C-alpha positions, 0 to 999 in steps of 0.5 A: 500500500505504501508503494502505491501511495508513493507512486500516486503522490510523488509525481504530482508534487513539486518536492517529491523528496519531501513526501513522507508517508506513515502507514498504520496497518490494522486488521480491518483498516489501513491508515496512510498519513501523508506529509508534503512540502508546504508549497505542495499542499495547494495541489491537494486543496485547490481543486476542492479536494478532488485530487485527494479524493481520487487518490483515496478511491484508488487506495481504497480499491487496492485495499480490498476488504479492508478500509483504506484512509489517506490523511494529509497531515501537517508536518508541524502538528504534534504526533497524533493530531491531524489537520 
């Protein structure tokens, strides 16, 4: 799942080296927490979230019976908090 997320996200950002993805793998759910460069956040926000929803849909389809969730998190947020 991590490789697929990287394959989908890195090509569309201007700073692919700053993409960080943490996977929390549970029995029935997979949570991917993505951190991108501040300049790249607009790629996911400017179109009303359509890009982010599309990536979520692809990951969800690839997850099979498990639920896949992708969260764009702030690099400066304390651990465990989301944006």
